[in-house]
N, C-alpha and C positions, 0 to 999 in steps of 0.2 A: 504494500499500500504506500503510495506516495502522499505525504502530508504537505500541504502547501502552508507555508508561513507567511502571513499577512504582516505580522509585526516583526520587523528585522531586529528589534531589541530583544526578542525572546531567543535565547541562544540554546539550541538543542543540546542535549547531553552527548549525543553521538558525535559531535564535532570537536569537543573539547579534548585538548591534549597537545602533544608535541608536533610542531609543523617543521619538517626538514627544509622545505622551500624557504621559509622565513629565516631559518638559522644559517643556512649556506648562502642564500642570496639575498640578504636582508634589504639592501637598497632597491633592487629590481622587483623583489616580491612586494615591498611596500608600495611602490609606484603602481605596479600592476594590479594589486588589490584594493588600491585607494586607501590604504592605511598609512597616512602621511605622518603619523606619530613615529614610524619606523625610520623616517629620514633623519631622526636624531643620530643615526649611526654616522652621519657626517662629521659630529662631534669627535669621532675616533681620530681625526686629523689634528686634534690639539696635541701639541708636543707633550711627552711624558705620560700625562693621565689618560690620554686618548686610547691607548692599548687596553688598559685595564677597563675603560668604559665599554670599549667595543665588545670585549668578551662578555661582560655582564649584560649589556644591551641585547646582544645576540641570543643570550639565554632567556631573557625576559620576553623578547618578541616570539621566540620559538614556543614558549610555554603559553603565551596569551594571544598569539597572532591569530589562531582559528577564531577565537571569539571576536576580535576586533574587525577581522576580514568579513565575518558573517554580518556583523552590524553595518559595515560600510558597503556591502554588496547588495544586489537585489536578486537573491536566489530564490527560485521557486521551490526547491526541495533540498533535502540534505544530499540526496543522491547527486543532484547537479553541482552542489558545493564541493562534494568529495571528488567528483570527476575533475573539476577545475584545479583543486589542491593537489590531486594525484600527479598532474602534469608538472607541478612545480618540484614534487618529491625528488626525483632522481637527479635533476640538475642541481638541487640543494645539496644532496649528498655528494655528488661529484665535486662540486665546488668546494665543500668542507674538506674533503680528502686531498684535492689538489692544493689547498691551503696549508694543510698539515705537511704534506710532502714538500712544499716549497719552503717552509719554515726549516724542515729537517735538512734539505739541500743546502741552504744558506748556512746553517750551523755547521755542517760538514765542511764547507768551503772555508768558514772562518777558522775552524780548527786546523785545516790544511794549511792556509796561509800563516797562521800563527806558528805552526810547527817549522815551516820554511823560514820565517823571519827569526825565530829563536835559534835555529840551526846556523844561519848566517852570522848572528850576533856572537854565538858561541865560538864559531869558527874565527871570527875576527878577533874576540878576546884571547883565544888560545894562540893566535899568530903573532900577537904583540910581543910576547916573550921570546919568541924564536927568530927575531929579526937580527940578532947578532950585534945590536947596538948596545944593549946592556947585557952584563953578565950578572948572574945572582950573587956572584962573589965580590962584586964591585961594592965599595963603600964610599960614602960621600964625606969628605972632610971640609970642615969650614975653617 
């Protein structure tokens, strides 16, 4: 049975829960679903605090996004709503996984370049004593 909801403020229990589209593609999902509160993700560009805000906001919008999207949209049934949100699910999961992978790759490159840098510094420091200019037995007299 398809139940038509005339009052969009009445949120059906069936749609409450986690929304992967909102989590992985917060900015695009917010615009596409007319949940303009989601545009607060743009505050993640604020230096230092932005990263923490982005993580917290993504969790909030993923948890509450279904309710907000239902209220903002003009859906005739829960099935129609679920069909629309299902189209956001896989791209949201893929975006999340790609984000984690990119952070991991950047971290690996950082470790790699730090290892090279410290190797060069160590090599430079160990070669200073082998130049033949100074002997460890030399003493300085004043």
